[in-house]
N, C-alpha and C positions, 0 to 999 in steps of 0.2 A: 504494499500500499504506500502510495506517495505521501511525502510530508509537505503540506502547503507552506510556502514561505511568504510572509508579509514584509516586503520592503517598504519602509515608511519614511516619509520625509516631513519633518515638522517645518511648516512654511509660515513665516512670521516676520514682523518688524523686530529687529533686535533693539531692546530697550536701551542699550548702551549708546546707540546712535541718536536716539531721542535725547538722552542725557547730555550728549555732547553739543546739543543745540543745532543739529543739522536741519535743513529744510526737508519737506516730505519727499521730494524727488531724490535727494541725496540718500535719505534714509531707505527708500525703496531700492535704489541701485546698490547700496552696500549691504542690505539685508537679503535681497532676492536675486540680484544679478551682479555679484561682486567679481571684478577682475576677469570677466569672461568665463567664469566656471560656476555660475549660479544656476537658477531654475532652467533657462533655455538650454544651457550646455548639458545639464544633467538629463533633461527630457530627451534630447537628441541621442545621448549615449544609451539611455534605456531603450529607445526605439531601435538603435543599431543592434543591440543584443537581444532584442525581442522579449523584453522583461516588462512585467507589470509592477506598478508601485502605487502606493497610497500616499497622497499629499494631505496631511492634516493641517488645514488652513485656519489660522487665527484671525477672525474678522474684527476683533475688538478695537484695533487702531482706527476703524471707521468712525468711532465715537469722537475722535479728534480731527481726523483728516478727510472724512466723507467716505462714500463707498467706492470712489474711483480706484484707489490702489488695490483694494481687496478684489474688486471686479477684475482688475488686470491680472492678479495672481490666478483667480479662478479660471478665467478665460484661457490663460497660457496653458494651465494643466489640462483642461478639458479638450483643448484643441489638439493636444498631443495624444489624446486617447487614454489618459490616465484618470484616476478617480480623485475627487475631493471629498474629505470627511472633515469633521470638526475638531479644532484645537482651541484652547481658551487660556489666555493669560489675564486674570481678572484685575490686575493692577492698572490696566488701561482705563478702567471705569472711573478712576479718580484723577486722571491725568489731564493736563492742559497743553495744547500746542504752544511751542515756543518758550516754555518755562524751565527747560533743561532738567525735567524730571523732579522739580521741587514738590509737585503734588502727584499723589498716586493712590490707588486703592490697595487693599490688602493683596499681597502677592500670591498667596497660595490658595487653592480651592478649599483645602481642609481648614482654612481659618474661617470659613463661612459655614453657617448652619444649613440644615437641609432646605428649608424654604428659600433661604437666600441663594443657594446653589440652583434651585429650580428656577429662580428668576434670572440668574446669570445665564443659565443654559437656554432658557426660552429666548432671551434677547440675543444670544449669540447665534442661535439657529435662524432667527428672523433676519439678521444681518447677513449671514452667509447665503441664505436663499435669495435675498434681495440682491446679492452680488452675482447671482446667476448659477449658483451651485444646486444640484438636486438636494432634496431634503436628506440630511446625513443620517446614517444608521450606526456609525462608528465614531468614537471619541477618544482623544488623549488629552489629559490635563497638562497644562504648562508645567514644566518641571517635574512631571509625573506626580504632582501633588494632589492626588485624589484620596478619598477615604471611602468608607462604606456609605455614607450619606450621598456621595457623588454617584455611586452605582445605583442606589435607590431612586435618585432623581432622574438619572438617565433612563432607567426602566420605566418610570412614570411617563416619560416623554416618548417612549416608543423606540428608543435606541436598542439595537440588537447586540452591539459589541462595544466593549471598552478595552483600551490597551494602555493603561496607566501604571499597572503594577511593575515595579522595577526593583528587584532585590538588591541591586547595587546602590540604591538610593534610599535607605531606610529612614533617614531623617525627613524626607518629603513624601515619599510613596508610602501612604498609610492605610492602604487597603489591608484588611486582616488576613493576609496570606503569608506563608513562610518565604524568606528571601530566595530560596532555592526553587520556588514554584515557577516553572517555565511552560507547563502544559496548560491549554485552555481549561477553564473551570466554570461551572455554572454557579454564579453568585449574583443573584438578582437579574443579571443578564449573562452573556458570555464574556467572561474576562479573558483576554488574550494577552498574557503577560509578555513584556519585553524579555527577549532571551538574554541570559547571563551565562558566563563561563566562570569557573573557579580560578581566580588569579593566584591565590595561595590558600592554604587550608582555611576554610571558613570565611574567605574574603571574595566577593563577587565582582565581576566586571561586565559592563554593559556591552552587548554586541552592537557597537556603534563605530562609525568610520574613524572618528578622531580618538577612539579609545582602544582599538584592536588592530593589530597588524594583519597583513595579508596572510601570513602563515597561521595566525590564530583563527582568522576567518575561515580558511580552508579546513582546519582541523575541527572547528565547531560545526561547519556544515557536513563534513564527513561523519562526524559523530552522530548528528541528528539523523542522517540517512541510514547509517548502520544500525542505530537503535530504534529506527522507525518512529521518531518522535511525532507527537500529534501536530505540531506546528513549530515554525521558527519565526521570530519577529525581530527584524533589524531596524535600527534607528539611524537616521541622518538628519541634517538640517539644510535648508536652502542655502545658507551662507557657510557651510562647514568646509567647503573646498578652498576657501580663501583665508587669509590671515584675519585676526579679530577685527582689524580696522576696515576690512573689505576693500583693501587697496591693491592686493597682490595675491596671486594664486599660491596656495600652500602645496608645494610639489609633492610632499609626502601624502597628504590627504587625497590629491588628485590621482596619484598612483594607487592608493588603496581603493578608491572608488572604481577605477578601471579594472583592477584586479577582482573586486567583488563581482562586478558585472560579468567578467569572463568566467568566474567560478560558477555563478548561478546559471549562466547560459550552458556551460558544459554539463551541468547537473540537472538540467531542466526536466528530465524524465522522473528522477527520484525526488527532486525538490522544486516543483513548479511554483513560480511566483503567482500571486493571487491578489485580486481586489477584494475588499470586504463586500462590496456590492455583488460579487459572484456568490456570496453566501455558501461557501464551501462547507461540506459536511466535515465537522471537527469532532474528533474523539475527545470527550470531556473527562476531566478528573483523572487523568493518567498520572503515574508516578514517574514521569520522565525526569532524568538526572542531567544537570549540566555537565559539559566537558570538564574533566578533572584538571587540576593544576599541573603545569609543566614548567620546571624551572628554566630550562633552555629557552623555550618559547618566550617566557616572561622577560628574561634578560635581553633577548634580541629585540623584543618590542620596546623595552626601556631604552635601549641604545638608539633606536630609530626615533623614539619620542623625544629624546634629548636633542637630536638633530632638528626635528620639527620645531621644538620650542626655541632653539637658539638661532636657526637660520631661516627655516621656512615661514616662521611667524614674523619676520622683519617687515616693517613698513616698506612700501615701494619708494 
């Protein structure tokens, strides 16, 4: 039986660019199309490799800047044949354009009560649909910062999937599941956890482009296929292939992205990429175990990460 792969891209305005006092066009460019390796580039490479991806789009900056930038995100993704689902950073609710992030709402979904979360989600759905997206059925909280109130609110609103549980982020990801939970589970709706690997005994690492080397990605995918895992969920961001300023491509991350695309294309039979809108049949409540720690892989990634931080992250 094949293992569905959800290749997900959190698609959002980076708060740091708002805090820097940049205008909306520059915020868009540096968050969504930085240094020629943003949304358009990623969509082209996905198409080249015949892969499906889910773009979790945060519509909340529309509260400051209007629907136009969110509509541009949505139209870009849909025109490329990929899907749009809902992402939400609630801090935008208290923000004001041009104030360099002096004002903001509470940052994490779990800081809001159940009824407040319902209101936030209803408003976000309305904004996303107004920007041209189909009504979403899947959700990821900004910073993975969901709790069980989030899941109850999503179920009330008719969502089918959530993908906020991340065992590598226990301070923020507060759904009541163990850190090692990587298999989809029935919990008010279908929770599709972000995949983690064991970085060291008892320490988990997110399956994310900026967090995992190509060798670790290959090992994690081969482990999932060999063990016939119920699903694999991979995370990226629209801005992740550039440096944090959005002014220069990060060659390490670009190489990892291309490697990941090649790996998934080569393993398409055993590990087909899926959209949530495909509503694939998922085996629920399985005891799938993350890839075990490997000291050599870890040290090689740490060396690569050092190069990324010291060289590839430099400003243009």
